[in-house]
C-alpha positions as CSV (number, residue, x, y, z in Angstrom):
1,M,12.4,-39.1,50.7
2,T,14.2,-35.9,49.1
3,V,17.0,-36.5,47.2
4,I,19.5,-33.9,47.5
5,R,21.8,-33.3,44.2
6,T,25.2,-31.8,44.4
7,G,27.0,-29.7,41.5
8,R,29.9,-32.5,41.8
9,R,30.3,-34.7,38.8
10,S,31.1,-37.9,38.7
11,G,34.8,-39.4,38.3
12,P,34.5,-41.1,35.0
13,N,32.8,-37.6,33.8
14,R,35.5,-35.6,34.9
15,R,37.9,-37.8,33.5
16,E,36.5,-38.0,30.2
17,E,36.4,-34.0,30.3
18,R,39.9,-34.0,30.8
19,E,40.8,-36.2,28.5
20,R,39.0,-34.0,25.7
21,V,40.8,-30.9,27.1
22,S,44.0,-32.9,26.8
23,R,43.4,-33.9,23.2
24,G,42.3,-30.6,22.1
25,E,45.7,-29.0,23.5
26,A,47.4,-31.6,21.7
27,V,45.7,-30.9,18.3
28,L,46.3,-27.0,19.0
29,R,50.0,-27.8,20.0
30,W,50.3,-29.6,16.6
31,V,48.6,-26.9,14.5
32,L,50.9,-24.1,15.7
33,M,53.9,-26.5,15.3
34,L,52.8,-27.3,11.7
35,I,52.2,-23.6,11.2
36,A,55.8,-22.6,12.6
37,V,57.5,-25.2,10.3
38,A,55.6,-24.1,7.2
39,V,56.9,-20.2,8.1
40,V,60.1,-21.2,8.4
41,L,61.0,-24.2,5.9
42,G,58.1,-22.8,3.2
43,P,60.8,-20.2,1.6
44,L,63.6,-22.4,1.5
45,L,61.4,-25.3,-0.2
46,W,60.4,-22.4,-2.6
47,Q,64.0,-21.6,-3.2
48,V,64.9,-25.2,-3.6
49,T,62.2,-25.6,-6.3
50,T,63.0,-22.7,-8.1
51,A,66.8,-23.4,-8.4
52,L,65.9,-26.8,-9.9
53,K,63.2,-25.4,-12.6
54,G,64.5,-25.5,-16.0
55,P,64.5,-22.5,-18.7
56,G,60.8,-23.2,-19.9
57,E,59.4,-23.1,-16.3
58,S,58.0,-19.9,-15.0
59,T,59.0,-18.6,-11.4
60,A,56.5,-15.7,-11.4
61,G,53.5,-16.1,-8.7
62,F,52.8,-17.9,-5.8
63,P,51.9,-21.0,-5.2
64,G,52.9,-21.7,-9.0
65,S,54.2,-25.0,-9.6
66,L,56.0,-26.5,-6.3
67,V,57.4,-29.3,-8.1
68,P,59.8,-28.9,-11.1
69,S,58.7,-30.5,-14.4
70,E,62.0,-30.9,-15.4
71,P,64.4,-30.8,-12.7
72,T,67.9,-29.5,-13.7
73,L,71.3,-28.7,-12.0
74,D,72.3,-26.4,-15.0
75,N,71.4,-23.2,-12.7
76,F,74.1,-24.3,-10.3
77,V,76.4,-24.6,-13.3
78,T,75.5,-21.3,-14.2
79,A,76.1,-19.7,-11.0
80,F,80.0,-21.0,-11.0
81,T,80.6,-20.3,-14.5
82,Q,79.3,-16.7,-14.4
83,I,81.0,-15.3,-11.3
84,P,83.9,-17.1,-9.3
85,L,81.9,-18.5,-7.0
86,A,84.4,-20.8,-5.6
87,R,86.9,-18.4,-4.7
88,Y,84.1,-16.3,-3.1
89,L,83.4,-19.5,-0.8
90,L,87.1,-19.7,-0.3
91,N,87.3,-16.0,0.8
92,S,84.2,-16.4,3.3
93,G,85.7,-19.5,4.7
94,G,89.1,-18.0,5.3
95,I,86.9,-14.9,6.9
96,A,85.0,-17.1,9.0
97,A,87.9,-19.3,10.3
98,L,89.9,-16.4,11.4
99,G,86.8,-14.7,13.0
100,V,85.9,-18.1,14.9
101,V,89.7,-18.3,16.0
102,T,89.6,-14.5,17.3
103,N,85.9,-14.7,18.9
104,L,86.8,-18.0,20.6
105,L,89.9,-16.3,22.2
106,L,88.9,-13.0,23.1
107,A,85.8,-14.0,24.4
108,T,87.0,-16.6,26.4
109,L,89.7,-14.9,28.0
110,T,87.4,-11.8,28.3
111,G,84.6,-13.8,29.9
112,Y,87.0,-15.5,32.4
113,A,88.1,-12.2,33.3
114,L,85.0,-10.8,34.0
115,A,83.6,-14.0,36.1
116,R,86.7,-15.3,37.8
117,I,89.0,-11.9,38.2
118,P,88.0,-9.3,40.6
119,F,89.3,-5.8,39.6
120,R,88.0,-2.3,40.1
121,G,85.5,-1.3,37.8
122,R,84.4,-4.9,36.6
123,N,80.4,-4.1,36.6
124,V,81.1,-0.9,34.6
125,Y,83.0,-2.3,32.1
126,L,80.5,-5.1,31.7
127,A,77.5,-2.8,31.6
128,A,79.8,-0.7,28.9
129,L,80.1,-3.9,27.0
130,L,76.4,-4.7,27.0
131,A,75.6,-1.3,26.3
132,T,77.7,-1.3,22.8
133,A,75.8,-4.4,22.1
134,A,72.6,-2.3,21.6
135,L,74.3,-0.2,18.8
136,P,74.3,-1.3,15.0
137,F,77.5,-1.6,13.3
138,E,76.5,1.1,10.9
139,V,76.7,3.6,13.8
140,I,80.5,3.2,13.8
141,L,81.2,2.3,10.2
142,V,82.8,5.6,9.3
143,S,85.1,5.7,12.2
144,T,86.0,2.3,12.0
145,L,86.9,2.7,8.2
146,L,89.1,5.6,9.0
147,V,90.7,3.6,11.7
148,T,91.3,0.5,9.7
149,R,93.1,2.7,6.7
150,N,95.4,4.4,9.1
151,L,96.4,0.7,10.3
152,G,96.9,0.0,6.3
153,L,94.3,-3.1,6.5
154,Q,92.1,-1.5,3.5
155,D,91.4,-4.1,1.1
156,T,92.8,-7.0,3.3
157,L,90.8,-10.0,4.8
158,V,92.2,-9.2,8.2
159,G,90.8,-5.9,7.7
160,V,87.2,-7.3,7.3
161,V,87.9,-9.7,10.4
162,L,89.4,-7.2,12.7
163,P,87.0,-4.7,13.4
164,Q,84.3,-7.4,14.4
165,A,86.8,-9.9,15.8
166,V,84.8,-10.6,19.2
167,S,81.0,-10.7,19.8
168,I,79.6,-9.1,22.8
169,T,76.9,-11.9,23.0
170,S,79.9,-14.5,23.2
171,I,81.6,-12.7,25.8
172,F,78.5,-12.6,27.9
173,V,78.0,-16.4,27.3
174,M,81.5,-17.4,28.4
175,R,81.0,-15.2,31.3
176,Q,78.0,-16.9,32.6
177,A,79.5,-20.2,31.9
178,F,82.8,-19.5,34.2
179,R,80.4,-18.2,36.8
180,G,79.0,-21.6,37.0
181,I,81.8,-23.1,38.0
182,P,82.3,-23.7,41.9
183,D,84.9,-21.7,43.6
184,E,86.1,-25.0,45.3
185,L,87.4,-26.2,42.1
186,E,89.6,-23.3,41.6
187,E,90.6,-23.4,45.4
188,A,91.6,-26.9,44.9
189,A,93.6,-26.6,42.0
190,T,95.5,-23.6,43.7
191,I,96.1,-25.8,47.0
192,D,97.7,-28.5,44.5
193,G,99.9,-26.2,42.8
194,A,98.6,-25.3,39.8
195,G,99.1,-21.9,38.5
196,P,96.7,-19.6,36.9
197,V,97.4,-20.8,33.2
198,R,97.4,-24.5,34.1
199,T,94.1,-23.9,36.3
200,F,92.5,-22.0,33.3
201,L,93.6,-24.7,31.0
202,R,93.1,-28.0,33.0
203,I,90.1,-26.8,35.2
204,M,88.0,-24.2,33.6
205,L,87.8,-24.8,29.9
206,P,87.1,-28.6,30.3
207,N,84.2,-27.5,32.2
208,V,82.8,-24.9,29.7
209,K,82.8,-26.8,26.4
210,G,79.2,-26.5,25.6
211,S,79.5,-22.7,25.7
212,L,82.8,-22.9,23.7
213,A,80.6,-24.8,21.2
214,V,77.7,-22.2,21.4
215,I,80.2,-19.4,20.5
216,T,82.0,-21.3,17.6
217,V,78.7,-21.8,15.9
218,L,77.6,-18.0,16.7
219,G,81.2,-16.6,15.6
220,F,80.9,-18.9,12.2
221,L,77.4,-17.4,11.6
222,D,78.4,-13.9,12.3
223,S,81.6,-14.0,10.4
224,W,79.8,-15.7,7.2
225,D,77.0,-13.4,7.3
226,H,79.2,-10.2,6.6
227,F,78.0,-8.1,3.9
228,I,78.0,-4.2,4.6
229,W,81.4,-4.1,5.9
230,P,83.5,-6.1,3.6
231,L,81.6,-4.1,0.6
232,V,83.0,-1.1,2.1
233,I,86.5,-2.2,3.2
234,L,87.5,-4.4,0.1
235,S,88.1,-2.7,-3.2
236,S,89.4,-5.8,-5.1
237,P,86.6,-8.1,-6.3
238,E,88.6,-11.1,-6.0
239,K,88.8,-10.6,-2.1
240,Y,85.1,-10.4,-1.8
241,P,83.3,-13.0,0.5
242,V,80.6,-15.0,-1.1
243,N,77.7,-12.7,0.2
244,V,79.2,-9.6,-1.5
245,G,80.0,-11.6,-4.7
246,V,76.6,-13.1,-5.0
247,Q,75.2,-9.8,-5.7
248,Y,76.8,-9.6,-9.4
249,L,74.5,-12.3,-10.2
250,S,71.6,-10.2,-9.1
251,G,72.6,-7.5,-11.9
252,A,73.7,-10.0,-14.6
253,F,70.7,-12.3,-14.0
254,S,67.9,-10.0,-12.5
255,A,65.3,-11.7,-14.6
256,D,66.5,-15.0,-13.8
257,Q,65.5,-16.1,-10.6
258,R,66.8,-19.7,-11.0
259,V,70.2,-18.9,-11.0
260,I,70.2,-16.5,-8.2
261,S,68.1,-19.2,-6.0
262,A,70.7,-21.5,-6.8
263,A,73.6,-19.6,-5.8
264,A,71.8,-18.4,-2.6
265,L,71.4,-22.2,-1.6
266,V,75.3,-22.8,-2.3
267,V,75.5,-19.9,0.3
268,I,73.6,-21.5,3.1
269,V,75.0,-25.1,2.5
270,P,78.4,-24.3,4.9
271,P,76.4,-22.8,7.8
272,L,74.1,-25.7,7.7
273,L,77.0,-28.2,7.8
274,V,78.8,-26.5,10.6
275,Y,75.6,-26.4,13.0
276,M,74.9,-29.8,12.0
277,L,78.4,-31.0,13.1
278,M,78.4,-29.0,16.2
279,Q,74.6,-29.3,17.4
280,R,75.4,-32.4,19.4
281,H,78.3,-30.8,21.5
282,V,76.1,-27.7,22.0
283,F,72.8,-29.3,23.0
284,S,74.8,-32.1,25.3
285,G,77.0,-29.4,26.6
286,L,74.2,-26.8,27.5
287,A,72.0,-29.7,28.7
288,G,74.7,-31.1,31.1
289,G,75.3,-27.3,32.5
290,A,78.6,-25.8,33.0
291,L,80.0,-28.4,35.3
292,K,79.7,-32.0,34.8
293,G,80.4,-34.7,37.2
């Protein structure tokens, strides 16, 4: 009797092969994830160890000493005593707070108008806004400086915030959030006698909390990271934000990377705190969508 063999593999063999492929994919994902973590956290870890090193430890070369032999906080003390770092932090905090408020207000109102209010040229206006987002701020730096001077806002914190008071990205995020709200909710509120302001405050805003959290974080990060514009518009060193003020450490301690690393770590603490406080609202709001319930 002739036995005909088919090309099919038995069930257990195919199952084992799939398991091997699944294990290989899992290992590959873990390897890629570890590489990504190392790329992101490696420089931060190096900066932390450099800031904690004592005067006798070398900071040159890589990898060098990843663990300080005698950890010390003297570099942080030096950073605060050699420049008015606390004042610079307060200045940045004021600029960031004002920037967040103006960005929230203007982005929310503009996004609502572009999403819910029909008017002639709405799509053209949106296209113009998105086109300007592709232009770097340096392109309009000179003209913005001239306008700010004519308004009498040079060397003021308001002059730092006003030219970049609203982000195009924030406007687009709010527009998309408001577009996700069903028209039936707005129509029901109108039937119940709610006016435009009440509808906006009681119906629209509660349903876009996740997007509001997103633009809050974006507005804070954008305001906190300002460097070129404050350097141009401010002439009084006591009004400098922290990113501009820390540059003096680079001049005074160009050979001491420990102090510069310590100051840089202080600068990134507030954005990290804001993100940690807001991340639950951001992710819960975005995971639930623009509309809940």
